[in-house]
C-alpha positions as CSV (number, residue, x, y, z in Angstrom):
1,M,-16.6,17.2,11.6
2,F,-19.2,14.8,10.2
3,L,-20.7,12.5,12.7
4,A,-22.0,9.0,11.8
5,R,-25.7,8.6,12.3
6,K,-28.3,6.1,11.4
7,I,-30.4,7.4,8.5
8,S,-32.7,6.4,5.7
9,L,-30.4,6.9,2.7
10,K,-31.8,8.5,-0.4
11,A,-29.0,8.2,-2.9
12,G,-26.5,6.0,-4.6
13,L,-24.1,5.4,-7.6
14,S,-22.8,3.0,-10.2
15,G,-19.1,3.1,-11.1
16,A,-15.8,4.0,-9.6
17,F,-14.6,7.6,-9.2
18,A,-13.7,10.5,-7.0
19,A,-15.8,13.6,-7.1
20,V,-14.5,16.4,-9.3
21,L,-16.3,19.5,-10.3
22,V,-17.0,19.2,-14.0
23,M,-16.9,22.9,-14.6
24,A,-13.5,23.3,-13.0
25,A,-11.8,20.5,-14.9
26,M,-9.4,21.3,-17.7
27,P,-9.3,19.2,-20.9
28,P,-6.2,17.1,-21.3
29,A,-3.3,17.9,-23.6
30,Q,-3.2,14.3,-24.7
31,A,-5.8,11.6,-24.9
32,A,-5.7,7.9,-25.8
33,P,-9.0,7.1,-27.6
34,P,-9.9,3.4,-27.9
35,S,-8.8,2.1,-31.3
36,S,-11.6,1.3,-33.6
37,D,-9.4,-0.9,-35.7
38,A,-7.6,-2.8,-32.9
39,V,-6.9,-6.4,-33.6
40,A,-9.4,-8.5,-31.8
41,V,-8.5,-11.7,-30.0
42,P,-11.1,-14.5,-30.8
43,A,-13.5,-14.7,-28.0
44,T,-15.6,-17.6,-26.7
45,V,-19.3,-17.0,-26.3
46,P,-20.2,-17.2,-22.6
47,S,-21.5,-20.7,-21.8
48,T,-25.2,-21.1,-21.5
49,S,-25.1,-23.9,-19.0
50,P,-24.3,-23.5,-15.3
51,A,-21.0,-24.8,-14.0
52,T,-19.6,-25.3,-10.5
53,V,-17.4,-22.4,-9.3
54,Q,-14.1,-23.5,-7.9
55,A,-13.3,-22.9,-4.3
56,A,-11.0,-20.1,-3.3
57,T,-7.3,-20.5,-3.9
58,A,-6.1,-17.1,-3.0
59,T,-3.2,-17.1,-0.4
60,A,-3.6,-15.4,3.0
61,P,-0.6,-14.0,4.9
62,R,1.5,-16.9,6.0
63,K,2.9,-17.4,9.5
64,I,6.3,-18.8,10.3
65,D,6.7,-19.8,13.9
66,I,9.8,-18.3,15.5
67,A,10.6,-17.3,19.1
68,H,10.5,-13.6,19.9
69,P,11.5,-12.1,16.6
70,K,12.8,-8.6,17.1
71,F,15.8,-7.9,14.8
72,V,15.5,-8.7,11.1
73,E,17.9,-8.4,8.1
74,L,17.3,-9.6,4.6
75,K,20.1,-10.8,2.3
76,K,20.5,-8.4,-0.6
77,D,19.3,-11.0,-3.2
78,G,16.3,-11.7,-1.1
79,T,17.0,-15.5,-0.7
80,K,17.5,-15.5,3.1
81,L,15.9,-13.7,6.0
82,F,17.9,-13.5,9.3
83,V,15.9,-13.1,12.5
84,A,17.3,-12.6,16.0
85,S,15.6,-12.6,19.3
86,P,16.6,-10.6,22.4
87,E,17.6,-13.9,24.0
88,G,20.2,-14.3,21.2
89,L,18.7,-17.0,19.0
90,L,19.6,-16.2,15.4
91,S,17.6,-18.0,12.8
92,V,17.8,-18.0,9.0
93,I,14.6,-18.4,6.9
94,D,14.7,-19.8,3.4
95,T,12.5,-17.2,1.7
96,A,11.6,-19.6,-1.2
97,Q,10.4,-22.3,1.1
98,G,9.2,-20.1,3.8
99,V,10.8,-22.2,6.6
100,V,13.5,-21.8,9.2
101,A,16.5,-23.5,7.7
102,K,19.0,-23.2,10.6
103,S,19.5,-21.5,13.9
104,V,22.4,-20.7,16.3
105,Q,22.4,-19.6,19.9
106,A,24.4,-16.5,21.0
107,G,24.2,-14.2,24.0
108,P,21.4,-11.7,24.8
109,T,21.2,-9.5,21.7
110,T,20.5,-5.8,21.1
111,A,21.3,-5.4,17.4
112,L,21.8,-7.4,14.2
113,A,23.8,-6.6,11.1
114,L,24.6,-8.5,7.9
115,S,27.4,-8.3,5.4
116,T,26.5,-7.1,1.9
117,N,26.8,-10.6,0.4
118,G,25.0,-12.2,3.3
119,S,28.0,-14.5,4.2
120,T,28.4,-13.1,7.7
121,A,26.0,-12.0,10.5
122,F,26.9,-9.8,13.4
123,L,25.1,-9.7,16.8
124,A,25.6,-7.0,19.5
125,T,25.7,-9.2,22.6
126,G,26.2,-7.1,25.7
127,T,29.7,-5.7,25.8
128,S,30.8,-7.9,22.9
129,V,30.1,-8.6,19.3
130,T,29.4,-12.1,18.0
131,I,30.5,-12.9,14.5
132,I,28.6,-15.8,12.8
133,D,29.2,-17.7,9.6
134,A,25.8,-17.2,8.0
135,S,26.1,-20.2,5.7
136,A,27.0,-22.8,8.4
137,M,25.2,-20.8,11.1
138,T,28.1,-21.3,13.5
139,V,29.8,-18.8,15.8
140,K,33.2,-17.8,14.5
141,Y,34.2,-15.2,17.1
142,V,33.0,-13.4,20.2
143,V,34.9,-10.1,20.2
144,P,35.0,-8.1,23.5
145,V,34.5,-4.4,22.9
146,G,34.4,-3.1,26.4
147,D,31.1,-1.2,26.4
148,E,27.5,-1.6,25.6
149,V,26.9,-1.6,21.8
150,A,24.8,1.3,20.3
151,G,25.1,0.4,16.7
152,L,26.7,-1.8,14.0
153,V,27.8,-0.9,10.5
154,V,29.5,-3.4,8.1
155,S,31.9,-2.1,5.4
156,P,30.7,-2.6,1.8
157,G,33.3,-5.4,1.3
158,G,32.4,-7.1,4.6
159,T,36.0,-6.9,5.9
160,A,35.5,-4.4,8.7
161,L,32.8,-4.0,11.3
162,Y,32.3,-0.6,12.9
163,V,30.9,-0.8,16.4
164,G,29.3,2.3,18.0
165,L,29.6,2.1,21.7
166,K,27.4,3.9,24.2
167,T,30.2,6.0,25.8
168,A,33.5,4.7,24.3
169,G,33.4,6.0,20.7
170,V,33.7,3.7,17.7
171,K,35.8,0.6,17.5
172,V,36.8,-1.2,14.3
173,V,36.8,-5.0,14.2
174,D,38.7,-6.9,11.6
175,V,36.2,-9.5,10.5
176,A,38.6,-12.1,9.2
177,Q,40.7,-12.0,12.4
178,G,37.9,-11.4,14.9
179,K,39.6,-8.7,16.8
180,V,39.5,-4.9,17.4
181,T,42.2,-3.2,15.3
182,A,41.3,0.5,15.9
183,Q,39.4,2.8,18.2
184,I,38.0,6.2,17.1
185,P,37.1,8.6,20.0
186,V,34.1,10.8,19.3
187,G,33.0,11.9,22.7
188,G,29.5,11.9,24.1
189,S,26.9,9.1,24.2
190,I,26.2,7.4,20.9
191,T,22.6,6.7,19.8
192,K,23.0,5.6,16.2
193,L,25.7,4.7,13.7
194,L,25.1,5.3,10.0
195,A,27.2,5.1,6.8
196,T,27.1,6.3,3.2
197,P,26.4,3.5,0.7
198,D,30.0,3.5,-0.5
199,G,31.3,3.2,3.0
200,A,33.5,6.3,2.8
201,K,31.9,8.1,5.7
202,L,30.4,7.1,9.0
203,Y,27.9,9.4,10.8
204,V,27.9,9.0,14.6
205,L,24.6,10.4,16.1
206,K,25.0,11.6,19.6
207,G,21.8,13.5,20.4
208,A,23.2,17.1,20.5
209,S,25.8,16.6,17.8
210,V,26.9,14.4,14.9
211,A,30.5,13.2,14.3
212,V,31.7,12.5,10.8
213,I,34.3,9.8,10.4
214,D,36.5,9.2,7.3
215,T,36.6,5.4,7.2
216,K,39.8,5.3,5.1
217,S,41.9,7.4,7.6
218,R,39.7,6.4,10.5
219,T,39.7,10.0,11.8
220,V,37.0,12.4,12.8
221,L,36.5,14.9,10.0
222,A,34.1,17.1,11.9
223,T,31.7,17.2,14.9
224,D,28.7,19.4,13.9
225,P,26.1,20.7,16.3
226,M,23.2,19.1,14.4
227,T,20.7,17.4,16.6
228,G,20.0,13.8,15.9
229,T,19.2,10.6,17.8
230,D,18.0,8.6,14.8
231,G,18.2,9.0,11.0
232,T,18.7,7.5,7.5
233,V,21.2,8.1,4.7
234,S,19.5,8.4,1.2
235,P,20.0,5.5,-1.3
236,D,22.3,7.7,-3.5
237,G,24.3,8.7,-0.5
238,T,23.9,12.5,-1.0
239,R,21.7,13.3,2.0
240,L,21.5,12.4,5.6
241,V,18.2,13.0,7.4
242,T,18.5,13.0,11.2
243,T,15.5,13.1,13.6
244,H,15.2,14.2,17.2
245,G,12.5,14.8,19.7
246,W,10.7,17.6,17.9
247,G,12.0,17.8,14.4
248,L,14.3,16.6,11.6
249,S,17.3,18.0,9.7
250,V,18.6,17.4,6.2
251,I,22.4,17.3,5.8
252,N,24.4,17.4,2.5
253,T,26.9,14.5,2.9
254,A,29.4,16.2,0.5
255,T,29.8,19.2,2.7
256,D,28.3,17.8,5.9
257,K,26.3,21.0,6.3
258,V,22.7,21.3,7.4
259,L,20.5,22.3,4.4
260,A,17.2,22.6,6.3
261,T,15.6,21.9,9.7
262,F,11.9,21.2,10.2
263,Q,9.8,21.2,13.3
264,T,7.5,18.2,13.7
265,F,5.4,16.9,16.6
266,L,6.8,14.2,18.9
267,E,9.6,11.8,18.0
268,P,9.5,11.5,14.2
269,S,10.8,8.2,13.0
270,A,13.8,7.6,10.9
271,P,12.6,8.2,7.3
272,V,12.4,5.7,4.5
273,F,13.3,6.9,1.0
274,T,12.0,6.4,-2.5
275,P,14.6,4.6,-4.7
276,D,15.5,7.8,-6.5
277,S,16.2,9.6,-3.2
278,K,13.9,12.4,-4.1
279,R,11.3,11.8,-1.3
280,A,11.3,10.4,2.2
281,F,8.4,9.4,4.4
282,F,8.4,9.4,8.2
283,E,6.1,8.8,11.1
284,D,5.2,12.0,12.9
285,H,4.0,10.7,16.3
286,G,1.7,13.5,17.0
287,Q,1.0,15.6,20.1
288,P,1.3,13.6,23.3
289,Y,-1.0,14.0,26.3
290,Y,-0.9,12.5,29.8
291,P,-4.3,11.3,31.0
292,S,-2.8,10.1,34.3
293,P,0.6,10.2,36.0
294,G,3.1,7.9,34.2
295,R,0.8,7.3,31.2
296,R,1.5,8.9,27.8
297,V,-0.9,8.7,24.9
298,I,0.0,9.8,21.3
299,N,-2.7,11.9,19.8
300,N,-3.2,11.7,16.0
301,P,0.0,10.0,14.8
302,M,0.5,10.7,11.1
303,V,2.7,9.9,8.1
304,S,4.4,12.9,6.5
305,Q,6.6,13.3,3.4
306,L,9.8,15.2,2.8
307,N,10.7,16.5,-0.6
308,L,14.5,16.4,-0.8
309,E,14.5,18.5,-4.0
310,T,12.5,21.4,-2.8
311,L,13.3,20.9,0.9
312,A,9.7,21.0,2.0
313,V,7.6,18.8,4.2
314,G,4.4,17.7,2.4
315,Q,0.9,17.4,3.9
316,A,0.6,14.8,6.6
317,T,-1.8,11.9,6.4
318,P,-3.4,11.1,9.8
319,D,-3.1,7.5,10.9
320,R,-6.0,5.9,12.6
321,Q,-4.1,4.0,15.3
322,E,-0.8,4.2,17.2
323,P,2.5,4.9,15.5
324,G,4.1,2.1,13.5
325,T,7.0,1.2,11.3
326,L,7.4,2.0,7.6
327,V,8.8,0.0,4.6
328,M,9.0,1.3,1.0
329,N,8.7,-1.2,-1.8
330,P,11.6,-1.4,-4.3
331,D,10.0,0.7,-7.1
332,G,8.7,3.4,-4.7
333,T,5.0,3.0,-5.5
334,R,3.8,1.5,-2.2
335,L,4.5,2.4,1.4
336,Y,3.7,-0.2,4.0
337,R,2.9,0.9,7.6
338,S,2.3,-1.3,10.6
339,N,1.2,-0.8,14.1
340,A,-0.5,-2.8,16.8
341,T,-3.0,-4.7,14.7
342,V,-2.7,-3.8,11.0
343,I,-0.4,-3.3,8.1
344,Q,-1.5,-0.6,5.8
345,V,-0.6,-0.1,2.1
346,W,-0.3,3.5,1.0
347,G,0.1,4.9,-2.5
348,A,3.3,6.9,-2.6
349,R,2.0,10.0,-4.3
350,S,3.1,13.5,-5.4
351,E,5.2,15.4,-2.8
352,D,2.7,17.8,-1.5
353,S,-0.4,15.7,-1.2
354,S,-1.8,13.3,1.3
355,I,-1.0,9.6,1.0
356,P,-4.3,7.7,0.3
357,L,-4.8,4.5,2.1
358,V,-5.1,1.6,-0.3
359,E,-5.6,-1.5,1.9
360,D,-5.7,-2.8,5.5
361,L,-4.3,-6.2,6.2
362,Q,-5.2,-7.7,9.5
363,L,-2.4,-9.6,11.3
364,G,-1.6,-10.5,14.9
365,A,-1.0,-7.9,17.6
366,Y,2.2,-6.0,17.9
367,T,3.3,-6.3,14.3
368,S,6.1,-4.3,12.7
369,V,7.0,-4.4,9.0
370,R,10.7,-5.2,8.7
371,A,11.7,-6.1,5.2
372,I,10.6,-6.5,1.6
373,T,12.2,-8.7,-1.1
374,P,14.1,-6.9,-4.0
375,D,11.4,-7.8,-6.4
376,G,8.7,-6.5,-4.1
377,S,6.9,-9.8,-4.0
378,K,7.1,-10.6,-0.3
379,L,6.8,-8.4,2.8
380,Y,8.0,-9.6,6.2
381,A,6.6,-8.5,9.5
382,T,7.4,-9.5,13.1
383,S,4.8,-10.4,15.6
384,V,6.2,-10.4,19.1
385,D,3.3,-11.7,21.1
386,G,2.6,-14.4,18.5
387,N,6.2,-15.6,18.3
388,A,6.0,-15.4,14.5
389,I,7.2,-13.9,11.3
390,W,4.3,-13.0,8.9
391,V,4.9,-13.3,5.2
392,L,2.6,-11.3,3.0
393,D,2.4,-11.8,-0.8
394,T,2.7,-8.3,-2.2
395,S,3.2,-9.3,-5.8
396,G,-0.4,-8.5,-6.9
397,P,-2.2,-5.2,-6.9
398,P,-3.6,-3.8,-3.7
399,K,-7.4,-4.1,-3.5
400,N,-8.0,-0.5,-4.5
401,V,-6.3,-0.9,-7.9
402,W,-9.6,-1.8,-9.5
403,K,-10.6,1.8,-9.5
404,D,-7.2,3.5,-9.7
405,Y,-6.3,4.3,-13.3
406,N,-3.2,6.5,-12.7
407,S,-1.5,4.3,-10.1
408,D,-1.3,6.9,-7.4
409,G,-3.2,4.8,-4.8
410,A,-6.4,7.0,-4.8
411,T,-9.7,5.9,-6.2
412,D,-10.6,7.5,-9.6
413,V,-13.8,8.0,-11.6
414,L,-14.5,7.7,-15.3
415,A,-17.4,9.6,-16.9
416,R,-18.7,9.9,-20.5
417,D,-20.2,13.1,-21.7
418,T,-22.9,13.6,-24.4
419,A,-20.2,14.1,-27.1
420,G,-18.8,10.6,-26.3
421,T,-15.6,11.9,-24.7
422,L,-14.4,9.7,-21.8
423,W,-13.0,11.7,-18.9
424,L,-10.8,10.6,-16.0
425,Y,-11.4,12.3,-12.7
426,P,-8.4,11.4,-10.5
427,G,-9.3,11.2,-6.9
428,D,-7.2,13.1,-4.4
429,G,-7.7,10.5,-1.7
430,K,-9.7,13.0,0.5
431,R,-13.1,12.8,-1.2
432,G,-12.1,15.4,-3.8
433,W,-10.6,15.6,-7.3
434,L,-7.4,16.4,-9.1
435,P,-7.8,18.1,-12.6
436,R,-9.7,15.9,-15.0
437,S,-8.2,14.7,-18.4
438,A,-9.8,13.2,-21.5
439,V,-8.8,9.6,-22.0
440,G,-10.8,8.7,-25.1
441,S,-13.4,9.8,-27.7
442,G,-16.1,8.0,-29.6
443,W,-17.4,6.2,-26.5
444,N,-21.0,6.9,-27.5
445,G,-20.8,3.7,-29.6
446,M,-20.8,1.7,-26.4
447,S,-24.1,0.7,-24.8
448,L,-22.4,-0.2,-21.5
449,I,-19.1,0.7,-19.8
450,L,-17.9,-0.6,-16.5
451,S,-14.8,-0.6,-14.4
452,A,-13.5,-4.1,-14.4
453,G,-10.7,-4.0,-11.9
454,D,-7.5,-5.7,-12.9
455,F,-9.1,-8.1,-15.3
456,N,-6.0,-9.2,-17.2
457,G,-3.7,-9.6,-14.2
458,D,-1.1,-6.9,-15.0
459,T,-1.9,-4.9,-11.8
460,H,-3.6,-2.0,-13.6
461,A,-7.3,-1.1,-13.6
462,D,-9.1,-2.0,-16.8
463,V,-12.5,-1.2,-18.5
464,L,-15.0,-3.5,-20.1
465,A,-17.3,-2.0,-22.8
466,R,-20.2,-3.5,-24.8
467,D,-20.8,-2.1,-28.3
468,A,-24.1,-2.0,-30.2
469,A,-23.5,-5.4,-31.8
470,G,-23.2,-7.0,-28.3
471,D,-19.5,-7.5,-28.5
472,L,-17.7,-7.2,-25.2
473,W,-14.3,-5.4,-25.4
474,L,-11.5,-5.2,-22.8
475,Y,-9.6,-1.9,-22.7
476,P,-6.5,-2.7,-20.5
477,G,-5.4,0.2,-18.5
478,N,-1.7,1.1,-18.7
479,G,-1.5,2.5,-15.2
480,R,-0.7,6.0,-16.5
481,S,-4.3,7.2,-17.2
482,G,-4.3,5.6,-20.6
483,W,-5.0,2.4,-22.5
484,L,-3.3,-0.5,-24.1
485,P,-4.8,-2.0,-27.4
486,R,-8.2,-3.3,-26.8
487,T,-9.2,-7.0,-27.3
488,K,-12.6,-8.6,-27.8
489,V,-13.5,-10.9,-24.9
490,G,-17.0,-11.9,-25.7
491,V,-20.0,-11.8,-28.1
492,G,-23.7,-11.9,-27.6
493,W,-23.7,-9.7,-24.5
494,N,-26.8,-7.8,-25.7
495,A,-28.7,-10.7,-24.1
496,M,-27.7,-9.3,-20.8
497,T,-29.8,-6.5,-19.2
498,A,-27.3,-5.7,-16.5
499,V,-23.5,-6.3,-16.3
500,V,-21.4,-5.5,-13.2
501,A,-17.9,-6.1,-11.9
502,P,-18.0,-7.0,-8.2
503,G,-14.3,-7.7,-7.9
504,D,-13.3,-11.2,-6.7
505,F,-16.6,-12.9,-6.1
506,N,-15.5,-16.5,-5.9
507,G,-12.4,-16.0,-3.8
508,D,-9.8,-17.2,-6.3
509,G,-8.0,-13.9,-6.3
510,K,-9.1,-12.8,-9.8
511,A,-11.5,-10.2,-11.0
512,D,-15.0,-11.5,-12.0
513,V,-18.0,-10.2,-13.9
514,M,-21.7,-10.8,-13.1
515,A,-24.6,-10.4,-15.5
516,R,-28.4,-10.6,-15.5
517,D,-30.2,-12.0,-18.5
518,A,-33.7,-11.2,-19.8
519,A,-35.3,-14.0,-17.7
520,G,-33.9,-12.5,-14.5
521,D,-31.2,-15.1,-13.9
522,F,-28.0,-13.7,-12.4
523,W,-24.8,-15.3,-13.8
524,L,-21.2,-15.3,-12.5
525,Y,-18.5,-15.2,-15.2
526,P,-15.3,-15.9,-13.3
527,G,-12.3,-14.2,-14.7
528,N,-9.2,-16.3,-15.4
529,G,-6.8,-13.6,-14.3
530,S,-5.4,-13.0,-17.8
531,G,-8.3,-11.3,-19.7
532,G,-10.4,-14.4,-20.2
533,W,-13.1,-16.5,-18.6
534,L,-13.7,-19.7,-16.6
535,P,-17.0,-21.5,-17.0
536,R,-20.0,-19.4,-15.9
537,A,-22.2,-20.4,-13.0
538,N,-25.8,-19.4,-12.1
539,A,-25.7,-17.2,-9.0
540,G,-29.4,-16.4,-8.6
541,T,-32.9,-16.0,-10.1
542,G,-35.6,-13.3,-9.9
543,W,-33.2,-10.4,-10.4
544,N,-35.6,-8.7,-12.8
545,Q,-37.2,-7.0,-9.8
546,M,-34.1,-4.9,-9.4
547,T,-33.8,-1.7,-11.4
548,T,-30.1,-1.1,-10.7
549,I,-27.4,-3.6,-9.9
550,L,-23.9,-2.4,-8.7
551,G,-20.6,-4.1,-7.9
552,P,-19.0,-2.3,-4.9
553,G,-16.3,-4.9,-4.2
554,E,-15.7,-5.9,-0.6
555,F,-18.3,-3.6,1.0
556,G,-19.4,-5.7,3.9
557,S,-17.7,-9.1,3.6
558,P,-14.5,-10.7,2.5
559,G,-16.0,-11.6,-0.9
560,G,-17.1,-9.4,-3.7
561,D,-20.5,-7.9,-2.9
562,I,-23.5,-6.7,-4.9
563,M,-25.8,-3.7,-4.3
564,A,-29.2,-3.6,-5.9
565,K,-32.0,-1.1,-5.9
566,D,-35.6,-2.4,-6.3
567,A,-38.6,-0.7,-7.9
568,A,-39.6,0.9,-4.6
569,G,-36.2,2.6,-4.3
570,T,-34.9,0.4,-1.5
571,L,-31.2,-0.3,-1.6
572,W,-30.1,-3.8,-0.7
573,L,-26.6,-5.2,0.0
574,Y,-26.0,-8.8,-1.1
575,E,-22.8,-9.9,0.5
576,G,-20.7,-12.5,-1.2
577,N,-19.4,-15.3,1.0
578,G,-16.0,-15.3,-0.7
579,N,-16.6,-18.7,-2.3
580,G,-19.1,-17.9,-5.1
581,G,-22.2,-17.8,-2.9
582,W,-24.2,-15.4,-0.8
583,L,-24.8,-14.3,2.8
584,P,-28.3,-13.1,3.8
585,R,-29.1,-9.8,2.1
586,R,-29.5,-6.6,4.1
587,Q,-31.4,-3.4,3.6
588,I,-29.0,-0.4,3.7
589,G,-31.2,2.5,2.4
590,I,-34.6,3.7,1.1
591,G,-35.7,6.5,-1.2
592,W,-33.0,5.9,-3.8
593,N,-35.4,6.4,-6.7
594,V,-34.7,10.2,-6.5
595,M,-31.2,9.5,-7.8
596,T,-30.5,9.4,-11.6
597,A,-27.3,7.5,-11.2
598,I,-25.7,5.4,-8.5
599,V,-22.0,4.4,-8.6
600,T,-19.9,2.2,-6.3
601,P,-16.5,3.8,-6.8
602,G,-14.4,2.1,-4.1
603,D,-12.8,4.0,-1.2
604,I,-13.1,7.7,-2.2
605,N,-12.0,9.2,1.2
606,S,-9.1,6.7,1.9
607,D,-10.5,5.5,5.2
608,G,-10.3,1.8,4.1
609,V,-14.0,1.4,3.5
610,P,-15.8,1.4,0.1
611,D,-18.1,4.3,-0.5
612,V,-21.1,5.1,-2.8
613,L,-21.6,8.0,-5.1
614,A,-25.0,9.2,-6.4
615,R,-26.2,11.9,-8.8
616,N,-29.6,13.6,-8.1
617,S,-31.9,15.2,-10.6
618,A,-30.2,18.6,-10.2
619,G,-26.9,17.1,-11.3
620,S,-25.3,17.2,-7.9
621,L,-22.9,14.4,-7.0
622,I,-23.3,13.1,-3.5
623,L,-20.8,10.9,-1.5
624,Y,-22.2,8.4,0.9
625,R,-19.4,7.1,3.0
626,G,-19.2,3.4,3.8
627,T,-18.9,2.2,7.3
628,A,-16.8,-0.7,8.7
629,T,-20.0,-2.6,9.3
630,G,-21.2,-2.5,5.7
631,G,-23.5,0.4,6.0
632,L,-23.7,4.0,4.7
633,Q,-23.5,7.3,6.6
634,T,-23.9,11.0,6.2
635,D,-24.1,12.4,2.7
636,L,-21.6,14.9,1.4
637,H,-21.8,17.1,-1.7
638,V,-18.7,16.5,-3.9
639,G,-19.7,17.9,-7.3
640,S,-22.2,19.7,-9.5
641,G,-23.1,19.8,-13.1
642,W,-22.9,16.0,-13.5
643,N,-26.1,15.9,-15.6
644,V,-23.9,16.3,-18.7
645,M,-22.6,12.8,-18.1
646,T,-24.3,9.8,-19.8
647,A,-22.2,7.2,-17.9
648,I,-20.3,7.4,-14.6
649,L,-18.1,4.5,-13.5
C-alpha cells in the first residue's frame, strides 16, 4: 500500500499516457500513418489582437422538483419518464421540456410498471393493482388481488398484467377489463417476477427455487432448485442471471438449466447487460462487518463483470464508497454507477480487466441512477432527500476522453521514437499498460505534437501537430486507436514557443488551446467544438520565465488548469477559474529540473484525479499521483527505457 505524504516532488511530465514498458511492447500488425497528401481545409491565421472570452455556457445537471421519487420507468421511445412516490403520487415528465407534465394520486405504492408502448401505467398499491391511463393520467381501475404485491410484469402487447404475490402465487389481470382472469399457484414466497423479452416465459424467483411459467398455457413448466432472490433476463432472452445472498447463477432459458454458479461476497445486485448480451455487470457488496450491535458496514464494495460466453467472472473494480445502482448506456460503452453522493461513469472494457473510472459527477445525497434515454443523451437519477429527479446530459464524451484513444475508458499515452514512429500505449486503468501498437510513421517531420482532447466534437480524442513550416494540423482520432484524414487548422504557429491543450479553459464545454509567443505573452485560443477557433484572448504575460508549460486538464479546479516549471525547477499549478481566468497560483513541487520530460496524461490509475508522469535521465518513467486537493503524492516507477522517445504526450 502506498501512503500519501507531503513531499518535495522532483519529477513531472508533458502529455497523456499510461505507463508501458517499451521493451515489452509488441509492434502492431496495422498502423494508420498520417497522410502526407491529405486535403487541407483552409485555415484562418490566429488573430493577433486580444478578444474577450465568452462566459461559460456548458450545462450542469438539471434538477426537476418532484416529491419522494422512488420508482421510475422510461417510455420506450424516451419521450416520457414516469415517476412514482411511496405515497402513491404518479407523475409524468416530458423529457424534451424537462418538466412535470401531469400527475395523478393513487394509494401507497411499492412497484411501478409500464406497457411497452407507454399507454398504460401500473402501480402496486397494497393488496391491489391500480391501472392508469398514461396519456390522460387518470385512474382506470383498482383491481383487488388479495395479497401484497411482490412484482409486476406486463405482456409485450400490453393486454395482460402478471402480478406476483408474496404468498399467493401469480395472478393474471386482463388490462382492458380491469379484472383478474387467472391464478397460477407456484408455492413459496415470491421475491421477484421476470419475463423473457418475447413474453413466452415468466420466471418466479422464490429464494430457494425458481418457478418457470408458460404464459400461453398459464401453467408451471418446472420448479427448479436454483437459488435466486433477484435477477435479470438478458436482452436477447437466452440467459437468466439470478442473484442471492452469496452468489449468482446463470440459467439457459431454452432448457431452464443452470449453466454455472459463482460465489461472490454479500448480496450481489441484479446485473445489467451489454446490448449484445455477452457481458453483464453487477455490484458485489463486499464483506460485511459489524462494528457494534445492530450496525452493519459494507467493506470494499465493488463492480464485477460476468462473461456470458466463457461463463467467467472478470476482475472486480473496487468502489470508493457504499454500494450503488447501475445503468448501462444503449451502445454498451459506458456504465453509470451511483451511491450516496456521486454518479460514476465507467468505461465498459474487455471481459477480464478492471473497469477504469472515467468521471465523477457530484449530485445530491442518496442518488440512484434509474434510466437512460434510447439515444444515450440523458441519464435520470432519483434524489430522495432532495425531492428531485436529476437530469444529466450524457451526449458528450466523459472528461477522460481527451486522453483515451481506443475508447475503453482508460487514459492512454502516445510517444514518438527516434525513427519517427508514433506509438500508442493503452492504459489498463491501474497505472499500467496494455501491449503497445504503432499508430503512425513519419512523425519526425513535426516540431510539436500534443494531445488536444476532443477538439472536433465527435467524442474521440484528437492530436494537434505543428510541422516545420509552422502549419498546425488536426489529426482526428477515430476512437479505435487510429486516425481520420488530417486537416490544417492554422498557419504561422512557429511564432509560438510553447503550445498546450488544457481542456476546457473558458468553461464553454469545448476543448481549447493555449500558446506562449516569443515575447512571453500567453494566449488562449478557444476551440469552437468542431475543429476550429473562436477569437483568441490574452491570458497572461511574463511566461518566458517558464521552461516547461503543461495542460493537465481539471487538476485542482473546475476549469482547465496549467502547470509550469520555472528555471529553478519549481513546479507551479495555475488553476483556471472556469471562465477564462485564473485563481492564485500554487507551488506543488521542487527539484523538477532532474526530469528530462514531464507529461500530464490525465487519470492514469482511475481514481478520478489527474496524475503526472515524468522521465528521469536514466529513462525511467515515474508516476506522480494527483490528490483530490490539487497536489501530488508518492512517486511510482511505471516504465523504463523511455529515453528512446523524442516526444511523450
